Every structure is written in C-alpha cells, then in structure tokens.
Biopython code that builds the backbone (N, CA, C, O; Angstrom):
import numpy as np
from Bio.PDB.StructureBuilder import StructureBuilder

atoms = [
    (1, "MET", "N", (0.849, -1.169, 0.000)),
    (1, "MET", "CA", (0.000, 0.000, 0.000)),
    (1, "MET", "C", (0.887, 1.221, 0.000)),
    (1, "MET", "O", (1.791, 1.330, 0.828)),
    (2, "GLY", "N", (0.651, 2.117, -0.890)),
    (2, "GLY", "CA", (1.462, 3.320, -0.973)),
    (2, "GLY", "C", (1.095, 4.314, 0.110)),
    (2, "GLY", "O", (0.026, 4.227, 0.713)),
    (3, "LEU", "N", (1.993, 5.264, 0.351)),
    (3, "LEU", "CA", (1.735, 6.273, 1.373)),
    (3, "LEU", "C", (0.497, 7.088, 1.063)),
    (3, "LEU", "O", (-0.230, 7.489, 1.972)),
    (4, "GLU", "N", (0.247, 7.343, -0.238)),
    (4, "GLU", "CA", (-0.940, 8.109, -0.588)),
    (4, "GLU", "C", (-2.212, 7.346, -0.258)),
    (4, "GLU", "O", (-3.190, 7.969, 0.156)),
    (5, "SER", "N", (-2.248, 6.033, -0.421)),
    (5, "SER", "CA", (-3.420, 5.230, -0.067)),
    (5, "SER", "C", (-3.587, 5.173, 1.437)),
    (5, "SER", "O", (-4.702, 5.275, 1.949)),
    (6, "GLU", "N", (-2.472, 5.009, 2.153)),
    (6, "GLU", "CA", (-2.523, 4.953, 3.615)),
    (6, "GLU", "C", (-3.089, 6.253, 4.179)),
    (6, "GLU", "O", (-3.867, 6.237, 5.132)),
    (7, "ALA", "N", (-2.697, 7.365, 3.590)),
    (7, "ALA", "CA", (-3.144, 8.664, 4.081)),
    (7, "ALA", "C", (-4.633, 8.883, 3.816)),
    (7, "ALA", "O", (-5.261, 9.697, 4.492)),
    (8, "THR", "N", (-5.208, 8.171, 2.845)),
    (8, "THR", "CA", (-6.613, 8.376, 2.518)),
    (8, "THR", "C", (-7.543, 7.595, 3.433)),
    (8, "THR", "O", (-8.747, 7.847, 3.424)),
    (9, "MET", "N", (-7.032, 6.660, 4.220)),
    (9, "MET", "CA", (-7.882, 5.885, 5.121)),
    (9, "MET", "C", (-8.028, 6.641, 6.436)),
    (9, "MET", "O", (-7.086, 6.717, 7.224)),
    (10, "LYS", "N", (-9.199, 7.192, 6.665)),
    (10, "LYS", "CA", (-9.474, 8.003, 7.846)),
    (10, "LYS", "C", (-10.384, 7.246, 8.807)),
    (10, "LYS", "O", (-11.235, 6.469, 8.373)),
    (11, "VAL", "N", (-10.213, 7.464, 10.098)),
    (11, "VAL", "CA", (-11.045, 6.825, 11.114)),
    (11, "VAL", "C", (-12.513, 7.160, 10.839)),
    (11, "VAL", "O", (-12.870, 8.316, 10.609)),
    (12, "GLY", "N", (-13.352, 6.124, 10.868)),
    (12, "GLY", "CA", (-14.784, 6.280, 10.622)),
    (12, "GLY", "C", (-15.193, 6.113, 9.177)),
    (12, "GLY", "O", (-16.382, 5.993, 8.880)),
    (13, "GLU", "N", (-14.247, 6.104, 8.288)),
    (13, "GLU", "CA", (-14.520, 5.973, 6.856)),
    (13, "GLU", "C", (-14.749, 4.505, 6.480)),
    (13, "GLU", "O", (-14.153, 3.601, 7.067)),
    (14, "ILE", "N", (-15.614, 4.286, 5.502)),
    (14, "ILE", "CA", (-15.802, 2.950, 4.930)),
    (14, "ILE", "C", (-14.918, 2.864, 3.696)),
    (14, "ILE", "O", (-15.001, 3.701, 2.797)),
    (15, "VAL", "N", (-14.068, 1.839, 3.664)),
    (15, "VAL", "CA", (-13.141, 1.652, 2.552)),
    (15, "VAL", "C", (-13.357, 0.281, 1.926)),
    (15, "VAL", "O", (-13.764, -0.668, 2.596)),
    (16, "LYS", "N", (-13.078, 0.194, 0.642)),
    (16, "LYS", "CA", (-13.118, -1.080, -0.081)),
    (16, "LYS", "C", (-11.669, -1.529, -0.233)),
    (16, "LYS", "O", (-10.842, -0.796, -0.774)),
    (17, "LEU", "N", (-11.362, -2.745, 0.250)),
    (17, "LEU", "CA", (-9.988, -3.231, 0.270)),
    (17, "LEU", "C", (-9.770, -4.418, -0.640)),
    (17, "LEU", "O", (-10.693, -5.166, -0.961)),
    (18, "ARG", "N", (-8.537, -4.568, -1.042)),
    (18, "ARG", "CA", (-8.068, -5.795, -1.696)),
    (18, "ARG", "C", (-6.690, -6.087, -1.120)),
    (18, "ARG", "O", (-6.019, -5.196, -0.600)),
    (19, "HIS", "N", (-6.280, -7.341, -1.220)),
    (19, "HIS", "CA", (-4.970, -7.712, -0.684)),
    (19, "HIS", "C", (-3.892, -7.421, -1.713)),
    (19, "HIS", "O", (-4.153, -7.396, -2.916)),
    (20, "THR", "N", (-2.691, -7.204, -1.232)),
    (20, "THR", "CA", (-1.560, -6.992, -2.118)),
    (20, "THR", "C", (-1.012, -8.341, -2.558)),
    (20, "THR", "O", (-1.393, -9.381, -2.020)),
    (21, "LYS", "N", (-0.135, -8.318, -3.516)),
    (21, "LYS", "CA", (0.431, -9.546, -4.068)),
    (21, "LYS", "C", (1.148, -10.392, -3.014)),
    (21, "LYS", "O", (1.084, -11.620, -3.070)),
    (22, "GLY", "N", (1.818, -9.769, -2.069)),
    (22, "GLY", "CA", (2.579, -10.504, -1.058)),
    (22, "GLY", "C", (1.817, -10.808, 0.220)),
    (22, "GLY", "O", (2.423, -11.227, 1.206)),
    (23, "ALA", "N", (0.513, -10.609, 0.230)),
    (23, "ALA", "CA", (-0.289, -10.811, 1.449)),
    (23, "ALA", "C", (-0.307, -12.283, 1.870)),
    (23, "ALA", "O", (-0.278, -13.185, 1.033)),
    (24, "VAL", "N", (-0.355, -12.501, 3.183)),
    (24, "VAL", "CA", (-0.453, -13.862, 3.713)),
    (24, "VAL", "C", (-1.905, -14.348, 3.604)),
    (24, "VAL", "O", (-2.819, -13.560, 3.361)),
    (25, "ASN", "N", (-2.096, -15.657, 3.788)),
    (25, "ASN", "CA", (-3.437, -16.244, 3.643)),
    (25, "ASN", "C", (-4.452, -15.643, 4.613)),
    (25, "ASN", "O", (-5.619, -15.491, 4.252)),
    (26, "ARG", "N", (-4.041, -15.299, 5.827)),
    (26, "ARG", "CA", (-4.978, -14.707, 6.798)),
    (26, "ARG", "C", (-5.619, -13.446, 6.227)),
    (26, "ARG", "O", (-6.840, -13.290, 6.272)),
    (27, "THR", "N", (-4.800, -12.553, 5.692)),
    (27, "THR", "CA", (-5.306, -11.300, 5.120)),
    (27, "THR", "C", (-6.207, -11.581, 3.922)),
    (27, "THR", "O", (-7.279, -10.990, 3.797)),
    (28, "LYS", "N", (-5.780, -12.471, 3.053)),
    (28, "LYS", "CA", (-6.585, -12.815, 1.870)),
    (28, "LYS", "C", (-7.942, -13.379, 2.288)),
    (28, "LYS", "O", (-8.975, -12.998, 1.737)),
    (29, "ASN", "N", (-7.933, -14.286, 3.262)),
    (29, "ASN", "CA", (-9.182, -14.923, 3.708)),
    (29, "ASN", "C", (-10.133, -13.921, 4.351)),
    (29, "ASN", "O", (-11.337, -13.970, 4.103)),
    (30, "ILE", "N", (-9.614, -13.019, 5.168)),
    (30, "ILE", "CA", (-10.474, -12.024, 5.822)),
    (30, "ILE", "C", (-11.139, -11.133, 4.780)),
    (30, "ILE", "O", (-12.339, -10.872, 4.866)),
    (31, "ILE", "N", (-10.378, -10.669, 3.804)),
    (31, "ILE", "CA", (-10.960, -9.810, 2.769)),
    (31, "ILE", "C", (-11.966, -10.594, 1.929)),
    (31, "ILE", "O", (-13.017, -10.062, 1.569)),
    (32, "ARG", "N", (-11.658, -11.847, 1.616)),
    (32, "ARG", "CA", (-12.557, -12.661, 0.796)),
    (32, "ARG", "C", (-13.854, -13.001, 1.533)),
    (32, "ARG", "O", (-14.931, -12.908, 0.944)),
    (33, "THR", "N", (-13.774, -13.390, 2.798)),
    (33, "THR", "CA", (-14.970, -13.843, 3.511)),
    (33, "THR", "C", (-15.741, -12.734, 4.209)),
    (33, "THR", "O", (-16.953, -12.848, 4.391)),
    (34, "ASP", "N", (-15.062, -11.666, 4.603)),
    (34, "ASP", "CA", (-15.716, -10.613, 5.381)),
    (34, "ASP", "C", (-15.760, -9.263, 4.672)),
    (34, "ASP", "O", (-16.417, -8.338, 5.148)),
    (35, "GLY", "N", (-15.086, -9.144, 3.567)),
    (35, "GLY", "CA", (-15.000, -7.865, 2.854)),
    (35, "GLY", "C", (-15.805, -7.873, 1.581)),
    (35, "GLY", "O", (-16.703, -8.695, 1.397)),
    (36, "PRO", "N", (-15.476, -6.953, 0.711)),
    (36, "PRO", "CA", (-14.292, -6.098, 0.731)),
    (36, "PRO", "C", (-14.470, -4.773, 1.474)),
    (36, "PRO", "O", (-13.524, -3.990, 1.566)),
    (37, "ASP", "N", (-15.664, -4.510, 2.004)),
    (37, "ASP", "CA", (-15.932, -3.218, 2.638)),
    (37, "ASP", "C", (-15.698, -3.286, 4.146)),
    (37, "ASP", "O", (-16.208, -4.174, 4.828)),
    (38, "PHE", "N", (-14.913, -2.328, 4.654)),
    (38, "PHE", "CA", (-14.555, -2.270, 6.066)),
    (38, "PHE", "C", (-14.647, -0.840, 6.578)),
    (38, "PHE", "O", (-14.453, 0.111, 5.821)),
    (39, "THR", "N", (-14.944, -0.692, 7.868)),
    (39, "THR", "CA", (-14.890, 0.605, 8.525)),
    (39, "THR", "C", (-13.537, 0.732, 9.205)),
    (39, "THR", "O", (-13.102, -0.185, 9.901)),
    (40, "VAL", "N", (-12.875, 1.855, 9.009)),
    (40, "VAL", "CA", (-11.577, 2.117, 9.640)),
    (40, "VAL", "C", (-11.825, 2.558, 11.081)),
    (40, "VAL", "O", (-12.550, 3.523, 11.323)),
    (41, "LEU", "N", (-11.219, 1.844, 12.040)),
    (41, "LEU", "CA", (-11.426, 2.134, 13.459)),
    (41, "LEU", "C", (-10.241, 2.807, 14.137)),
    (41, "LEU", "O", (-10.376, 3.308, 15.254)),
    (42, "SER", "N", (-9.077, 2.829, 13.481)),
    (42, "SER", "CA", (-7.904, 3.476, 14.081)),
    (42, "SER", "C", (-6.999, 4.012, 12.986)),
    (42, "SER", "O", (-7.095, 3.612, 11.825)),
    (43, "GLU", "N", (-6.130, 4.912, 13.371)),
    (43, "GLU", "CA", (-5.060, 5.352, 12.484)),
    (43, "GLU", "C", (-4.062, 4.197, 12.370)),
    (43, "GLU", "O", (-3.951, 3.400, 13.301)),
    (44, "PRO", "N", (-3.336, 4.087, 11.260)),
    (44, "PRO", "CA", (-2.282, 3.068, 11.166)),
    (44, "PRO", "C", (-1.253, 3.274, 12.268)),
    (44, "PRO", "O", (-0.870, 4.407, 12.562)),
    (45, "ARG", "N", (-0.802, 2.170, 12.883)),
    (45, "ARG", "CA", (0.156, 2.275, 13.991)),
    (45, "ARG", "C", (0.947, 0.982, 14.153)),
    (45, "ARG", "O", (0.596, -0.053, 13.586)),
    (46, "THR", "N", (2.007, 1.059, 14.928)),
    (46, "THR", "CA", (2.747, -0.146, 15.284)),
    (46, "THR", "C", (1.974, -0.860, 16.388)),
    (46, "THR", "O", (1.236, -0.237, 17.151)),
    (47, "VAL", "N", (2.154, -2.170, 16.457)),
    (47, "VAL", "CA", (1.481, -2.985, 17.458)),
    (47, "VAL", "C", (2.490, -3.953, 18.065)),
    (47, "VAL", "O", (3.562, -4.168, 17.499)),
    (48, "GLN", "N", (2.157, -4.535, 19.208)),
    (48, "GLN", "CA", (3.080, -5.442, 19.887)),
    (48, "GLN", "C", (3.089, -6.840, 19.295)),
    (48, "GLN", "O", (4.051, -7.581, 19.499)),
    (49, "PHE", "N", (2.042, -7.225, 18.565)),
    (49, "PHE", "CA", (1.930, -8.613, 18.117)),
    (49, "PHE", "C", (2.484, -8.871, 16.726)),
    (49, "PHE", "O", (2.445, -10.012, 16.265)),
    (50, "GLY", "N", (2.993, -7.866, 16.044)),
    (50, "GLY", "CA", (3.542, -8.098, 14.715)),
    (50, "GLY", "C", (4.389, -6.933, 14.249)),
    (50, "GLY", "O", (4.203, -5.805, 14.706)),
    (51, "PRO", "N", (5.326, -7.197, 13.333)),
    (51, "PRO", "CA", (6.182, -6.127, 12.824)),
    (51, "PRO", "C", (5.418, -5.221, 11.851)),
    (51, "PRO", "O", (4.403, -5.621, 11.281)),
    (52, "GLY", "N", (5.910, -4.027, 11.676)),
    (52, "GLY", "CA", (5.333, -3.119, 10.696)),
    (52, "GLY", "C", (4.174, -2.302, 11.251)),
    (52, "GLY", "O", (3.951, -2.236, 12.460)),
    (53, "ILE", "N", (3.450, -1.688, 10.335)),
    (53, "ILE", "CA", (2.325, -0.821, 10.662)),
    (53, "ILE", "C", (1.033, -1.585, 10.394)),
    (53, "ILE", "O", (0.896, -2.231, 9.355)),
    (54, "TRP", "N", (0.080, -1.513, 11.333)),
    (54, "TRP", "CA", (-1.197, -2.223, 11.230)),
    (54, "TRP", "C", (-2.346, -1.228, 11.363)),
    (54, "TRP", "O", (-2.155, -0.110, 11.843)),
    (55, "ILE", "N", (-3.537, -1.637, 10.937)),
    (55, "ILE", "CA", (-4.719, -0.788, 11.054)),
    (55, "ILE", "C", (-5.891, -1.619, 11.573)),
    (55, "ILE", "O", (-6.076, -2.764, 11.163)),
    (56, "LEU", "N", (-6.676, -1.041, 12.471)),
    (56, "LEU", "CA", (-7.825, -1.725, 13.066)),
    (56, "LEU", "C", (-9.056, -1.480, 12.198)),
    (56, "LEU", "O", (-9.389, -0.337, 11.884)),
    (57, "LEU", "N", (-9.728, -2.565, 11.814)),
    (57, "LEU", "CA", (-10.868, -2.506, 10.907)),
    (57, "LEU", "C", (-12.040, -3.312, 11.446)),
    (57, "LEU", "O", (-11.864, -4.204, 12.275)),
    (58, "GLU", "N", (-13.241, -2.990, 10.966)),
    (58, "GLU", "CA", (-14.430, -3.788, 11.229)),
    (58, "GLU", "C", (-15.161, -3.988, 9.914)),
    (58, "GLU", "O", (-15.365, -3.037, 9.159)),
    (59, "SER", "N", (-15.556, -5.226, 9.639)),
    (59, "SER", "CA", (-16.243, -5.511, 8.382)),
    (59, "SER", "C", (-17.640, -4.917, 8.375)),
    (59, "SER", "O", (-18.273, -4.773, 9.421)),
    (60, "ILE", "N", (-18.107, -4.578, 7.197)),
    (60, "ILE", "CA", (-19.491, -4.143, 7.006)),
    (60, "ILE", "C", (-20.384, -5.385, 6.957)),
    (60, "ILE", "O", (-21.490, -5.394, 7.497)),
    (61, "ALA", "N", (-19.878, -6.433, 6.297)),
    (61, "ALA", "CA", (-20.618, -7.694, 6.196)),
    (61, "ALA", "C", (-20.769, -8.330, 7.572)),
    (61, "ALA", "O", (-19.851, -8.289, 8.390)),
    (62, "ILE", "N", (-21.914, -8.905, 7.812)),
    (62, "ILE", "CA", (-22.186, -9.606, 9.074)),
    (62, "ILE", "C", (-22.214, -11.098, 8.755)),
    (62, "ILE", "O", (-23.276, -11.691, 8.566)),
    (63, "SER", "N", (-21.010, -11.694, 8.700)),
    (63, "SER", "CA", (-20.904, -13.072, 8.223)),
    (63, "SER", "C", (-20.262, -14.032, 9.217)),
    (63, "SER", "O", (-20.269, -15.241, 8.982)),
    (64, "ARG", "N", (-19.719, -13.543, 10.297)),
    (64, "ARG", "CA", (-19.066, -14.409, 11.284)),
    (64, "ARG", "C", (-20.069, -14.952, 12.288)),
    (64, "ARG", "O", (-20.995, -14.249, 12.693)),
    (65, "SER", "N", (-19.883, -16.201, 12.688)),
    (65, "SER", "CA", (-20.735, -16.785, 13.722)),
    (65, "SER", "C", (-20.443, -16.109, 15.053)),
    (65, "SER", "O", (-19.286, -15.858, 15.390)),
    (66, "ASP", "N", (-21.494, -15.817, 15.805)),
    (66, "ASP", "CA", (-21.308, -15.229, 17.135)),
    (66, "ASP", "C", (-21.283, -16.298, 18.229)),
    (66, "ASP", "O", (-21.197, -15.971, 19.413)),
    (67, "GLY", "N", (-21.359, -17.574, 17.840)),
    (67, "GLY", "CA", (-21.334, -18.669, 18.788)),
    (67, "GLY", "C", (-22.669, -18.941, 19.455)),
    (67, "GLY", "O", (-22.774, -19.824, 20.306)),
    (68, "LYS", "N", (-23.696, -18.182, 19.070)),
    (68, "LYS", "CA", (-25.026, -18.335, 19.660)),
    (68, "LYS", "C", (-26.084, -18.562, 18.585)),
    (68, "LYS", "O", (-27.275, -18.367, 18.824)),
    (69, "GLY", "N", (-25.645, -18.972, 17.410)),
    (69, "GLY", "CA", (-26.578, -19.203, 16.311)),
    (69, "GLY", "C", (-26.837, -17.981, 15.452)),
    (69, "GLY", "O", (-27.583, -18.052, 14.475)),
    (70, "GLY", "N", (-26.228, -16.864, 15.806)),
    (70, "GLY", "CA", (-26.398, -15.626, 15.049)),
    (70, "GLY", "C", (-25.134, -15.262, 14.282)),
    (70, "GLY", "O", (-24.203, -16.061, 14.183)),
    (71, "LYS", "N", (-25.111, -14.080, 13.755)),
    (71, "LYS", "CA", (-23.963, -13.595, 12.980)),
    (71, "LYS", "C", (-23.465, -12.286, 13.553)),
    (71, "LYS", "O", (-24.206, -11.562, 14.218)),
    (72, "GLU", "N", (-22.191, -11.987, 13.290)),
    (72, "GLU", "CA", (-21.593, -10.734, 13.715)),
    (72, "GLU", "C", (-20.530, -10.302, 12.716)),
    (72, "GLU", "O", (-20.165, -11.059, 11.817)),
    (73, "THR", "N", (-20.039, -9.081, 12.881)),
    (73, "THR", "CA", (-18.997, -8.570, 11.992)),
    (73, "THR", "C", (-17.631, -9.103, 12.409)),
    (73, "THR", "O", (-17.444, -9.548, 13.541)),
    (74, "TRP", "N", (-16.673, -9.052, 11.470)),
    (74, "TRP", "CA", (-15.277, -9.335, 11.804)),
    (74, "TRP", "C", (-14.668, -8.032, 12.314)),
    (74, "TRP", "O", (-14.974, -6.956, 11.800)),
    (75, "PHE", "N", (-13.805, -8.129, 13.326)),
    (75, "PHE", "CA", (-13.186, -6.977, 13.956)),
    (75, "PHE", "C", (-11.747, -7.353, 14.250)),
    (75, "PHE", "O", (-11.496, -8.322, 14.965)),
    (76, "GLY", "N", (-10.787, -6.593, 13.703)),
    (76, "GLY", "CA", (-9.396, -6.924, 13.980)),
    (76, "GLY", "C", (-8.405, -6.072, 13.214)),
    (76, "GLY", "O", (-8.759, -5.109, 12.533)),
    (77, "TRP", "N", (-7.154, -6.464, 13.353)),
    (77, "TRP", "CA", (-6.035, -5.724, 12.777)),
    (77, "TRP", "C", (-5.544, -6.396, 11.499)),
    (77, "TRP", "O", (-5.478, -7.623, 11.415)),
    (78, "LEU", "N", (-5.200, -5.576, 10.504)),
    (78, "LEU", "CA", (-4.546, -6.065, 9.295)),
    (78, "LEU", "C", (-3.293, -5.223, 9.052)),
    (78, "LEU", "O", (-3.286, -4.022, 9.321)),
    (79, "PRO", "N", (-2.229, -5.861, 8.541)),
    (79, "PRO", "CA", (-1.006, -5.109, 8.258)),
    (79, "PRO", "C", (-1.190, -4.225, 7.013)),
    (79, "PRO", "O", (-1.681, -4.680, 5.980)),
    (80, "ILE", "N", (-0.794, -2.981, 7.134)),
    (80, "ILE", "CA", (-0.932, -2.014, 6.054)),
    (80, "ILE", "C", (-0.251, -2.508, 4.772)),
    (80, "ILE", "O", (-0.771, -2.296, 3.677)),
    (81, "LYS", "N", (0.909, -3.162, 4.901)),
    (81, "LYS", "CA", (1.649, -3.592, 3.708)),
    (81, "LYS", "C", (0.934, -4.683, 2.919)),
    (81, "LYS", "O", (1.316, -4.973, 1.785)),
    (82, "GLU", "N", (-0.109, -5.297, 3.510)),
    (82, "GLU", "CA", (-0.818, -6.383, 2.825)),
    (82, "GLU", "C", (-2.173, -5.969, 2.264)),
    (82, "GLU", "O", (-2.888, -6.803, 1.709)),
    (83, "ILE", "N", (-2.542, -4.682, 2.400)),
    (83, "ILE", "CA", (-3.843, -4.229, 1.899)),
    (83, "ILE", "C", (-3.690, -2.952, 1.086)),
    (83, "ILE", "O", (-2.731, -2.197, 1.244)),
    (84, "GLU", "N", (-4.665, -2.735, 0.212)),
    (84, "GLU", "CA", (-4.731, -1.477, -0.515)),
    (84, "GLU", "C", (-6.191, -1.169, -0.797)),
    (84, "GLU", "O", (-7.025, -2.068, -0.906)),
    (85, "THR", "N", (-6.482, 0.111, -0.914)),
    (85, "THR", "CA", (-7.850, 0.520, -1.203)),
    (85, "THR", "C", (-8.100, 0.409, -2.695)),
    (85, "THR", "O", (-7.179, 0.512, -3.505)),
    (86, "THR", "N", (-9.371, 0.197, -3.046)),
    (86, "THR", "CA", (-9.753, 0.070, -4.441)),
    (86, "THR", "C", (-11.096, 0.742, -4.650)),
    (86, "THR", "O", (-11.884, 0.863, -3.712)),
    (87, "ASP", "N", (-11.358, 1.174, -5.853)),
    (87, "ASP", "CA", (-12.641, 1.781, -6.200)),
    (87, "ASP", "C", (-13.613, 0.742, -6.737)),
    (87, "ASP", "O", (-14.807, 1.015, -6.865)),
    (88, "ASN", "N", (-13.108, -0.455, -7.054)),
    (88, "ASN", "CA", (-13.955, -1.492, -7.670)),
    (88, "ASN", "C", (-14.620, -2.351, -6.648)),
    (88, "ASN", "O", (-15.363, -3.267, -7.000)),
]
sb = StructureBuilder()
sb.init_structure("model")
sb.init_model(0)
sb.init_chain("A")
sb.init_seg("    ")
for serial, (resi, resn, name, xyz) in enumerate(atoms, 1):
    if name == "N":
        sb.init_residue(resn, " ", resi, " ")
    sb.init_atom(name, np.array(xyz, "f"), 0.0, 1.0, " ", f" {name:<3s}", serial, name[0])
structure = sb.get_structure()
C-alpha cells in the first residue's frame, strides 16, 4: 500500500480493500470472507503482536458466527503492507 493510499484511510470511513500480491493467507481470507468493505477504526500504527504498521478494521458484512446461532462482523487488525484501497 502506498503512502498516498494509507493517508486516505481516515477513522470512521468505509473503505473497499483488496490484498496486495505478497499478502499472507490470513489477510486474503479475511478480505474474501468478510470484505471487501470495512470501517476504519484506528489510524495506522505499530502494534506489539507483529512487525510493521497495522490498522484496526471492522467488516461491514455480518458473516461471522457469534457462537449463539447468530452472525456478527469481523473486527481486527490487518497489516498495512498487505492491503490497498480500491474503487472497484
């Protein structure tokens, strides 16, 4: 993800994402099953659980099991280097 794309993701904004060529399977699977539309919940930042810069997102799609027979959104961190915004 280029610096210009990173700068365009603002807290509270809904963004359409795709994975980059070097993305790991976790990132690809989250975008495929829960995306491509996500709400940005934090500014990009460093985190303790992984190298690089990460961003906190919540899916618009309500596709995850809540463990009670219902559905809920996906909520979590993705590495900035593995995602990019798209208009499609």
